[in-house]
Backbone as numpy.savetxt, mean C-alpha at the origin, in Angstrom:
# Nx Ny Nz CAx CAy CAz Cx Cy Cz
2.81 8.78 11.38 1.65 8.94 10.52 2.11 9.61 9.23
1.75 9.00 8.09 2.15 9.61 6.83 1.19 10.73 6.44
1.56 11.42 5.38 0.80 12.61 4.97 -0.64 12.28 4.59
-0.84 11.17 3.88 -2.20 10.79 3.45 -3.08 10.48 4.67
-2.51 9.81 5.65 -3.27 9.48 6.85 -3.61 10.74 7.65
-2.66 11.67 7.71 -2.92 12.92 8.42 -4.03 13.72 7.74
-4.02 13.73 6.42 -5.06 14.42 5.66 -6.42 13.79 5.93
-6.47 12.47 5.95 -7.72 11.77 6.22 -8.21 12.11 7.63
-7.31 12.13 8.58 -7.69 12.45 9.96 -8.20 13.89 10.07
-7.52 14.82 9.41 -7.95 16.22 9.43 -9.33 16.37 8.78
-9.54 15.70 7.65 -10.83 15.79 6.95 -11.96 15.14 7.73
-11.64 14.08 8.47 -12.64 13.43 9.30 -13.19 14.42 10.33
-12.31 15.12 11.00 -12.72 16.11 11.99 -13.52 17.24 11.34
-12.99 17.73 10.23 -13.64 18.84 9.52 -15.03 18.47 9.01
-15.17 17.27 8.48 -16.44 16.86 7.85 -17.46 16.28 8.81
-17.00 15.73 9.95 -17.95 15.08 10.87 -18.07 15.79 12.20
-17.11 16.66 12.50 -17.12 17.34 13.79 -16.57 16.51 14.93
-16.13 15.29 14.63 -15.54 14.42 15.64 -14.14 14.02 15.21
-13.26 13.91 16.19 -11.88 13.49 15.92 -11.83 11.97 15.74
-10.72 11.49 15.23 -10.54 10.05 15.08 -10.65 9.36 16.43
-10.03 9.91 17.46 -10.09 9.27 18.78 -11.53 9.22 19.31
-12.32 10.25 19.04 -13.73 10.22 19.46 -14.49 9.11 18.74
-14.23 8.97 17.44 -14.90 7.92 16.67 -14.47 6.54 17.14
-13.17 6.32 17.33 -12.72 4.99 17.73 -13.22 4.62 19.13
-13.25 5.59 20.03 -13.79 5.32 21.38 -15.27 4.93 21.30
-16.03 5.65 20.48 -17.46 5.35 20.34 -17.67 3.95 19.76
-16.86 3.58 18.77 -17.00 2.27 18.14 -16.55 1.17 19.11
-15.47 1.39 19.83 -15.00 0.39 20.80 -16.05 0.11 21.87
-16.79 1.12 22.26 -17.84 0.96 23.27 -18.94 0.01 22.80
-19.11 -0.12 21.49 -20.13 -1.00 20.92 -19.65 -2.45 20.83
-18.36 -2.67 21.07 -17.76 -4.01 21.12 -17.90 -4.81 19.83
-17.83 -4.13 18.70 -17.81 -4.84 17.42 -16.47 -5.56 17.29
-16.51 -6.78 16.74 -15.29 -7.56 16.59 -14.78 -7.58 15.16
-15.64 -7.28 14.20 -15.26 -7.41 12.79 -15.32 -6.08 12.07
-14.41 -5.97 11.11 -14.31 -4.78 10.27 -15.66 -4.47 9.60
-16.28 -5.51 9.03 -17.55 -5.33 8.33 -18.66 -4.80 9.22
-18.68 -5.25 10.48 -19.69 -4.76 11.43 -19.53 -3.26 11.66
-18.28 -2.84 11.83 -18.00 -1.43 12.06 -18.37 -0.61 10.84
-17.98 -1.11 9.67 -18.30 -0.40 8.41 -19.81 -0.22 8.26
-20.54 -1.29 8.46 -22.00 -1.24 8.30 -22.60 -0.21 9.25
-22.20 -0.27 10.51 -22.72 0.67 11.50 -22.42 2.12 11.11
-21.17 2.39 10.78 -20.78 3.78 10.47 -21.44 4.31 9.21
-21.60 3.47 8.22 -22.22 3.91 6.98 -23.74 4.03 7.11
-24.36 3.00 7.68 -25.82 2.99 7.74 -26.38 3.81 8.89
-25.75 3.74 10.05 -26.29 4.43 11.22 -25.77 5.86 11.37
-24.55 6.09 10.92 -23.93 7.41 11.10 -23.79 8.18 9.80
-24.08 7.54 8.67 -24.06 8.21 7.38 -22.68 8.59 6.87
-21.66 7.89 7.34 -20.30 8.20 6.89 -20.03 7.61 5.51
-19.11 8.23 4.81 -18.69 7.70 3.51 -17.91 6.41 3.73
-17.75 5.65 2.67 -16.99 4.40 2.74 -15.56 4.67 3.23
-14.93 5.70 2.70 -13.55 6.01 3.06 -13.38 6.31 4.54
-14.24 7.16 5.08 -14.15 7.49 6.51 -14.48 6.27 7.37
-15.50 5.51 6.99 -15.87 4.33 7.76 -14.73 3.32 7.77
-14.10 3.12 6.63 -12.97 2.18 6.53 -11.80 2.66 7.39
-11.50 3.94 7.34 -10.42 4.52 8.12 -10.66 4.31 9.61
-11.86 4.59 10.08 -12.20 4.42 11.49 -12.14 2.94 11.88
-12.66 2.06 11.03 -12.64 0.62 11.33 -11.20 0.11 11.44
-10.36 0.49 10.50 -8.96 0.06 10.55 -8.27 0.55 11.81
-8.51 1.80 12.18 -7.87 2.37 13.36 -8.43 1.75 14.65
-9.72 1.50 14.67 -10.35 0.91 15.86 -9.78 -0.48 16.13
-9.63 -1.27 15.08 -9.13 -2.64 15.23 -7.60 -2.72 15.15
-6.94 -1.58 14.88 -5.48 -1.51 14.73 -4.99 -2.52 13.70
-5.67 -2.56 12.56 -5.30 -3.49 11.50 -4.76 -2.76 10.26
-4.43 -1.50 10.41 -3.88 -0.73 9.30 -2.37 -0.64 9.43
-1.73 -0.23 8.36 -0.26 -0.11 8.37 0.22 0.88 9.41
-0.51 1.95 9.62 -0.10 2.97 10.58 -0.10 2.50 12.02
-0.77 1.38 12.29 -0.83 0.85 13.65 0.41 0.04 14.01
1.26 -0.24 13.03 2.51 -0.95 13.30 3.55 0.06 13.73
4.13 -0.12 14.90 5.18 0.78 15.40 6.44 0.66 14.55
6.79 -0.56 14.23 8.03 -0.84 13.51 7.68 -1.24 12.07
8.12 -0.47 11.12 7.81 -0.75 9.71 8.42 -2.07 9.24
9.54 -2.50 9.85 10.12 -3.79 9.50 9.17 -4.93 9.87
8.46 -4.78 10.99 7.47 -5.79 11.38 6.34 -5.86 10.36
5.96 -4.71 9.84 4.91 -4.66 8.82 5.35 -5.39 7.55
6.57 -5.14 7.13 7.11 -5.82 5.95 7.22 -7.32 6.22
7.72 -7.68 7.40 7.84 -9.10 7.75 6.48 -9.79 7.67
5.42 -9.11 8.11 4.09 -9.72 8.10 3.61 -9.99 6.68
4.06 -9.19 5.71 3.66 -9.41 4.31 4.21 -10.74 3.78
5.33 -11.18 4.34 6.02 -12.36 3.82 5.79 -13.62 4.64
4.87 -13.57 5.61 4.53 -14.78 6.36 3.90 -15.79 5.39
4.49 -16.96 5.31 4.03 -17.98 4.38 4.52 -17.78 2.96
5.23 -16.67 2.73 5.78 -16.35 1.40 7.26 -15.94 1.55
7.92 -16.52 2.55 9.30 -16.13 2.89 10.25 -16.24 1.70
9.98 -17.16 0.78 10.84 -17.34 -0.39 10.86 -16.10 -1.29
9.88 -15.19 -1.13 9.86 -13.96 -1.93 10.59 -12.80 -1.26
10.96 -12.91 -0.01 11.65 -11.81 0.69 12.96 -11.41 0.00
13.78 -12.38 -0.49 14.99 -11.97 -1.21 14.70 -11.13 -2.47
13.57 -11.37 -3.12 13.20 -10.54 -4.28 12.95 -9.12 -3.82
12.18 -8.95 -2.76 11.91 -7.62 -2.21 13.22 -6.94 -1.83
14.07 -7.63 -1.08 15.32 -7.04 -0.61 16.21 -6.60 -1.79
16.27 -7.43 -2.82 17.09 -7.09 -4.00 16.51 -5.89 -4.74
15.20 -5.87 -4.91 14.57 -4.74 -5.60 14.80 -3.44 -4.83
14.63 -3.45 -3.52 14.85 -2.24 -2.72 16.30 -1.78 -2.86
17.24 -2.71 -2.80 18.66 -2.35 -2.93 18.93 -1.72 -4.29
18.41 -2.31 -5.35 18.65 -1.80 -6.71 17.91 -0.48 -6.96
16.66 -0.39 -6.54 15.87 0.82 -6.76 16.43 1.99 -5.96
16.93 1.73 -4.79 17.51 2.80 -3.94 18.68 3.50 -4.61
19.31 2.85 -5.56 20.43 3.44 -6.30 19.96 4.50 -7.30
18.65 4.56 -7.59 18.12 5.55 -8.53 18.29 6.97 -8.00
18.19 7.14 -6.70 18.29 8.48 -6.11 17.94 8.45 -4.64
18.24 9.53 -3.94 17.97 9.58 -2.51 16.62 10.23 -2.20
15.77 10.36 -3.21 14.47 10.99 -3.03 13.31 10.00 -3.03
13.61 8.73 -2.78 12.58 7.70 -2.81 12.00 7.50 -1.41
10.69 7.58 -1.33 10.00 7.26 -0.08 9.55 5.81 -0.15
9.97 5.02 0.82 9.56 3.62 0.91 8.46 3.57 1.96
7.23 3.28 1.52 6.06 3.34 2.40 5.37 1.98 2.50
5.72 1.20 3.52 5.06 -0.10 3.71 3.59 0.07 4.05
2.77 -0.78 3.45 1.34 -0.86 3.73 1.07 -2.28 4.25
-0.17 -2.64 4.44 -0.49 -3.97 4.95 -0.11 -5.08 3.97
-0.38 -4.89 2.68 -0.18 -5.96 1.71 0.95 -5.69 0.72
1.52 -4.48 0.74 2.54 -4.15 -0.24 3.40 -3.00 0.27
4.38 -2.63 -0.54 5.23 -1.49 -0.22 5.16 -0.53 -1.39
4.75 0.69 -1.10 4.65 1.73 -2.11 5.98 2.47 -2.21
6.42 2.73 -3.44 7.63 3.51 -3.69 7.21 4.80 -4.37
7.62 5.93 -3.77 7.16 7.23 -4.26 8.31 8.22 -4.38
8.11 9.13 -5.30 8.87 10.38 -5.36 7.83 11.45 -5.10
7.53 12.27 -6.09 6.42 13.21 -5.93 5.10 12.46 -5.99
5.10 11.32 -6.67 3.93 10.44 -6.71 4.43 9.00 -6.76
3.51 8.08 -6.53 3.88 6.66 -6.53 4.34 6.24 -7.91
5.46 5.50 -7.95 5.91 4.96 -9.23 5.93 3.44 -9.25
5.95 2.80 -8.08 5.96 1.33 -8.04 5.32 0.82 -6.76
4.87 -0.42 -6.83 4.25 -1.10 -5.71 4.81 -2.52 -5.70
5.44 -2.92 -4.59 6.05 -4.24 -4.49 5.16 -5.12 -3.61
4.80 -6.31 -4.13 3.83 -7.11 -3.40 3.98 -8.61 -3.65
4.10 -9.39 -2.57 4.03 -10.85 -2.73 2.55 -11.25 -2.77
1.95 -11.21 -3.94 0.49 -11.34 -4.04 -0.03 -12.74 -3.74
0.69 -13.75 -4.15 0.32 -15.14 -3.84 1.58 -15.90 -3.44
1.43 -17.15 -3.11 2.60 -17.97 -2.75 3.45 -18.30 -3.97
2.92 -18.05 -5.18 3.66 -18.37 -6.39 3.97 -17.16 -7.27
3.53 -15.96 -6.84 3.74 -14.79 -7.70 4.02 -13.54 -6.88
5.14 -12.91 -7.23 5.51 -11.59 -6.71 5.20 -10.60 -7.81
4.56 -9.50 -7.45 4.14 -8.53 -8.47 4.77 -7.17 -8.20
5.27 -6.58 -9.26 5.73 -5.20 -9.23 4.68 -4.40 -9.98
3.96 -3.55 -9.28 3.04 -2.64 -9.94 3.83 -1.41 -10.36
3.58 -0.93 -11.56 4.35 0.19 -12.10 3.39 1.21 -12.69
3.68 2.48 -12.47 2.88 3.56 -13.05 3.61 4.15 -14.25
3.11 3.84 -15.43 3.65 4.37 -16.69 2.48 4.70 -17.61
1.76 5.75 -17.26 0.58 6.15 -18.03 0.95 6.37 -19.49
0.14 5.81 -20.38 0.34 5.97 -21.81 1.33 5.00 -22.44
1.99 4.19 -21.64 2.97 3.23 -22.13 2.26 1.97 -22.62
2.57 1.53 -23.82 2.02 0.27 -24.32 2.72 -0.88 -23.61
1.98 -1.91 -23.19 2.61 -3.08 -22.60 3.58 -3.70 -23.61
4.70 -4.19 -23.10 5.72 -4.77 -23.96 6.63 -5.66 -23.13
7.02 -6.80 -23.68 7.92 -7.70 -22.98 7.31 -8.15 -21.65
8.05 -7.92 -20.58 7.57 -8.31 -19.24 6.55 -7.34 -18.67
6.41 -6.16 -19.28 5.47 -5.14 -18.80 4.06 -5.47 -19.29
3.19 -5.83 -18.35 1.83 -6.25 -18.66 0.83 -5.19 -18.21
-0.38 -5.16 -18.81 -1.41 -4.27 -18.28 -1.78 -4.72 -16.87
-2.11 -3.78 -16.01 -2.32 -4.11 -14.61 -3.73 -4.58 -14.28
-4.73 -3.83 -14.69 -6.08 -4.14 -14.26 -6.33 -3.72 -12.81
-5.40 -2.94 -12.26 -5.45 -2.47 -10.88 -5.45 -0.94 -10.92
-6.32 -0.33 -10.16 -6.41 1.14 -10.16 -5.18 1.81 -9.57
-4.40 1.08 -8.77 -3.23 1.66 -8.11 -2.05 1.81 -9.08
-1.99 0.98 -10.12 -0.87 1.00 -11.06 -1.38 0.75 -12.48
-0.68 1.31 -13.46 -1.09 1.13 -14.84 -0.60 -0.20 -15.42
0.52 -0.70 -14.90 1.14 -1.91 -15.43 1.62 -2.79 -14.29
2.03 -4.01 -14.64 2.61 -4.91 -13.66 3.67 -5.77 -14.32
4.57 -6.26 -13.49 5.56 -7.24 -13.89 5.47 -8.37 -12.87
5.30 -9.59 -13.35 5.22 -10.74 -12.46 6.58 -11.42 -12.35
6.94 -11.78 -11.12 8.18 -12.49 -10.85 7.87 -13.75 -10.06
8.70 -14.77 -10.27 8.55 -15.99 -9.48 9.84 -16.36 -8.75
10.96 -15.77 -9.18 12.25 -16.06 -8.57 13.16 -14.84 -8.69
14.17 -14.78 -7.84 15.08 -13.63 -7.84 15.78 -13.47 -9.20
15.99 -14.58 -9.90 16.60 -14.53 -11.22 15.77 -13.82 -12.27
14.49 -13.60 -11.97 13.61 -12.87 -12.90 13.90 -11.37 -12.91
14.65 -10.89 -11.92 15.02 -9.46 -11.89 16.18 -9.28 -12.86
15.88 -8.73 -14.01 16.91 -8.51 -15.03 16.92 -7.04 -15.46
17.70 -6.73 -16.47 17.82 -5.36 -16.93 16.49 -4.79 -17.42
15.68 -5.61 -18.09 14.39 -5.13 -18.57 13.50 -4.69 -17.40
13.45 -5.50 -16.35 12.65 -5.17 -15.17 13.12 -3.85 -14.58
14.43 -3.73 -14.39 14.97 -2.53 -13.78 14.78 -1.30 -14.67
14.85 -1.48 -15.98 14.64 -0.36 -16.90 13.20 0.17 -16.81
12.21 -0.74 -16.70 10.82 -0.30 -16.58 10.61 0.46 -15.26
11.18 -0.08 -14.18 11.02 0.59 -12.89 11.71 1.95 -12.92
12.89 2.01 -13.54 13.62 3.28 -13.61 12.85 4.31 -14.43
12.23 3.88 -15.50 11.42 4.80 -16.31 10.26 5.36 -15.48
9.61 4.50 -14.71 8.52 4.95 -13.84 9.04 5.91 -12.78
10.21 5.62 -12.23 10.85 6.51 -11.24 11.07 7.89 -11.85
11.64 7.93 -13.05 11.90 9.21 -13.72 10.60 9.99 -13.96
9.56 9.30 -14.38 8.28 9.96 -14.66 7.60 10.49 -13.39
7.96 9.95 -12.24 7.30 10.33 -10.98 7.96 11.53 -10.31
9.02 12.05 -10.89 9.75 13.13 -10.23 9.52 14.46 -10.82
C-alpha cells in the first residue's frame, strides 16, 4: 500500500468511524456488481464524499492498482492491445532511471507515475495510436514537442507514436521536470 492509499484509509476511519474492511464487507453483502452502483449507494444512502465512495468501490471490486499483488502484472495490463508501445515505456524507464536513485516508479491502473518529492511525469499508452508523457512544469510555456496538457494531473504533455520519437528534446523536458520535483 502506498502512502496516498494509507492516508485515504486512515482518513476513512477517522471521518466515518468505519474501517475500509468494514465498508467493503457491508458493500459486498449488498451484491452490487458495478462500480457506479456502489458509488451511488455510498454517496446517496451513506452520505460519503465522492473520494471515499470511489475508494471503497475500487477496493470492494479489487479494480484499483493496489489490488494487484505484482506491479509488473499491473503494467502488463496497461499494454494489453497496445503491446507495440511497451518498448517506449521500457526505454523511457531505462533512460529516466539514470537521472538519480531517488525516483519512485508507481504503477496505477492506466499509467505509471514517476515521483521524487512530488510527481514529475506520468507515462501512459492512452490510445492504440498515441503514447503520452505527462510532465509537470508549472509556469513553463509550451514549446517544440512540449504541449499544454489539459489534464489536472500534469501541466504539459508530449505525444509519442514510436520509439524513435524519444529524442534529446523529450529527455531534456523530462529531466527538467525531474529537477523541479526534488
